N, C-alpha and C positions, 0 to 999 in steps of 0.2 A: 503493500499499500504506499509506504514512504518513498520507495522507488519510483513508483507510478506518478506520485505527487511531484517529485523532483524532476522527473522527465517532462512532465507537462508544463512545469515552470520554466524549465530551459526552453522547451519548444516556443513557449509564448514569448519569451525574451528574444529568440532567434527571429521570430516573426516580426517583432516590433522593430528590431534592428534592420531587418530587410526592408521593411516599410520606410524607416528613416533613410536608408541608402538611396531610395528612389526620389526623395525630395532634392530639388536643386540646392546646392550649398547656400547660394546668396539668399534664397527665400527662407531657407531653414534658419540661418544665423539672424537674418533681419527679423523674423517672427520670435525667435528666442529673445533677442535683445529687447524687443518691444514688450513682450509679456513680463519679462523680468522687471523692467522699469516700472510698469504699471502696477505690478504687486507691491514693489517697494514704496512707491508714491502714496497708494491707498492706505496702506497699513500706517504710514506716519503723517498723513494729511493733518491731523489735528495739532501736531508739534509744529508743522510747517506754518500754519496759519498764526499760531502765537509767535513764532520766529519773525514773520513779516511785521506783524503789528508792532513788535518790539523795535524792530529796525526803523520803521517810519514814524514811531511814537503815536500810533493810534490811527494815523491817516485820516480817513473820512468817518470813522466809526463813531458810534454813540457815546454818550458821556462817561458811562462807567468802563467801558472798554479803553476809551482815550486816557481817563485818569490813570487807570492800572498800567497801561502801556508807558505813559509819561513817567511813572515812578520807576519803570524798568524792572518790574516784578513778574517773573514767569508765572508763579502759581496764582498770584492776584489777576493777572491777565486771563489766565485759563477760567478762573471762577467767574469774572466778570463776563466773559463770553457766554458761559453756560447760563448765567442768570438772566443776561439781557436778551440773548438770542436763541438759547436752546442747545440741546445736544447736537442736532443735525448741523448746526451753523459751524461746528469744528471742520466739517467736509465741505464748506462753501468754497466754491472755486476749484473744487476737485475734479469737476468734469473738464474744464478746459485744461487743467493740469495734466490729467490722464491723456486727453487727445494730443497734448503737446509731448508728453513723455513717451508715447507709443513710437513715433518718428524720431524724437531726439535720442532715446536710449538705443533704438535700432541703428540709426545713423552713427551714433558715437562708438558703440561697441563693434559693430560690424566694420564701421569706417576705420577703426583703430587696426583691426586686423588687415584690412586692405592696404591701408597706408604703410604698415610694416613690411607687407610683401612687395610694394611698389619701391620702397626704399632698401629692398633685399636685406632686411634685418634678420639675423640668425645668431644662434648660440656660437661663440667663438670669435665673432666680428669684433675688432677692437673699437668699432664705432657704434656698437649696439645701444649703448646708453643714449648718446645724443639722437640717434635714430628713433629709439622708442619715445624720447620726449617730443621729437618733432611729430611723429605720428599721433601722439595724443593730443598735442596743440591743435593740429590740423583737423582731426576728428571732432574736438570739441567746438572749434570755431565753425565748422560745417553744420553740426547739428544745431548750433545756437542761432545762426542767421536764418536757417530754414524754419524754426519753430518759435522765433522771438515774438510774433505777434500774439500768440495763444499765451505766452508767459505774461505779456502786458494785460491781456484780458483777465487772466487768473489773478493778478495782483490787484486790479481795480476791484473785483468781485470780493477778495479777501479783506479789503481795507475799508469798503465802503458799505455800511450795513443797510443803505437804502437800495442797493441793487440786488434784485431777486432773481435774475437770470442771465445767462450768457449773452443773448441778443440785446438786452437792455444795456449791458456793459459795452457791447460793440457799437451801439447807437451812440452813446455818451462819447466814447473815444473819436468816433467818425466826426461828431460835431465840433470836438475840441481842435482837431488839426488833420482831420482825414487820414489817408494812409501813414503819413509820418508820425501821427500820435501813436501808432502801433509799434513804431521802431524807435521811440524815445528812450535814450540810454544804451542803445545798441552798442556804441563805441565803447563805453566802459565795460559792457557785458563781453565783448570780444576780447578786450584787453584783460579781463579777469579770467576768462574761461580758458584762454590759452595756457598760462602757467599752471592753472588749477588742473585741467585735464592731463597736461603733460605730467605733472608730478603724481597724480593719482594713478594713472594707467601704467606708467613706467614703474612707480613704486610697487603696484600690485604684482606685476611681473616678477620684480626683483624679491619681494617678500615671500611670494609663493615658492620661489625656487629655493630660498634659504630655509624655510619652514618645513618644506616637503621633503620627508625621508622617503626611502623605498617603500615603506609600508603605507605611507600617507599620501602618496602622490595624487591619489583620486579622491581623497577625503574632502567633502564639501566643507567642513569645518576649517580646514587650512585656507581654502579660498575664502570663507567668511572672514576669518581673523585677518587675512591679508588685506582684504578690501576695506575692512573696518580701519585698520591702522593706516592705510594708504589714505583713505578718505580724511583721518585726522590730521595727518601731516599737511596735505594740500589746503585743507580748510583754514588751518591756523595761519598760513602764509598768505592767502588770497582773501580772506573774509572782508577786510575793509573795502576792497573794490566791490564787492557785492553790495554792501551797505550803502556805497555812494551811488552805485547804479540804481538801486531801489529808489533813493530819494529823488534822482533825475527823472525816473519813470513817472513820478507822482507830482511833477512840477506844472503841469497843464502846458500853457504855451512858453513857458519859460525857456531861455536859450542859455541856462547854466551849463558850463562845461565841467569835465572831471576835475581839473585843478581847482577850479572856483569852489565847487561843492566840497571838495576834500578839505580845502582851507578853511571854509565855512564851519564845517563840523569840528575840526581841530580847535579853531578858536573858540566856539561856543561850549564844546563838550570835552575837548581833549582826546586822547587816545581811546578812553572808554566809550565814546560816542561812535567810533569806528567799529567797535566790537560789540554793539547793542544787539541782543538776541543770539550771542554766540553759543550760550549753553543749550538752549532749545534746538538751535540749529545742529549742534553736535548730536543731541538726543535724537533728532529726526535723520540726519544725514548719514551718521555712521551705521546704524543698522540697515538703512535703506540701500546705502552702497554695498554693504557687505552681502545683503540679499541678493541685489542686482548682479554683482560680479560672480557670486558663488553660483547662481542660477545659470548664467551665461556660460561659466566655466564648465558646469555639468553638462550643458547642451554640447559644448565642444567635445567633451569626453564620450558622449553618446555618439556623436557623428564619428569620432575616431574608431570606435568599437564596430559601428555599422560599416564602415569602409574596410576594416580589417576582416570582418566576416564575409563581406563581398568579395574581396581578394582571395580568400581562402576557398570560397565556392567556385571561383574561377579556375583555380589551380587543380581542382579535383579532376 
């Protein structure tokens, strides 16, 4: 009985791998990156909303939320959101966020692999570190410029309690400045995402190689810990740029530049102002990145197993 159960399990796995092998690799990895990103974002959406409100000091929200955000309190902000807007409001803006993260995560993760291929990055190459950094930066900028309008819509919904739907947010943005309103702050975003993704993805590859022993090479926990740590490193370095970018996105018709906004925050709030919301950002981003990178890494492992099985079948 046990032998039959084992045989059935092995047969089922082989059939699954055979099916995976038939899927075109670009489509497979694109879908894997998209799904991984959507899961991570949805799970951590409440923390993301608190982080954004702390960054912009309440934005357009009601009095309780604005007061809590201005005081810089993570838990007071969560309590105010729940009291004033209800439990569902923690996921406010998550629809455009997921719509954005599907192509963003797919372009980012799959793009990183393709850019590494284009740069001929491989183990033993003395230039592999700068090549990985360049591939990560390029993948991050590509994903950002394609999906930036959805991020702007999501931000407006997250900080303005009067907005009840995605179409309403889009109408307001269009009235404020047309298509240009959707790309407000894209310069700082591109400037910030390049070093962020370069550090995150290159560090992930490096940490995974360091932590993975022969027994743990395919262990999802190794990928999760590597992604978690890589995200912490990259966030610590680039978070101030994200804060400046969020402020510029909310300035309406203002023509404030990155240096001007940066200087204004430093003068009025000091270094602390540039790191507003950093703790909830880490609480949200670190598990999110760990889940996303571990899921995509698992998908790569499954594809490798499927290709190995297909090659073995051909040799018979």
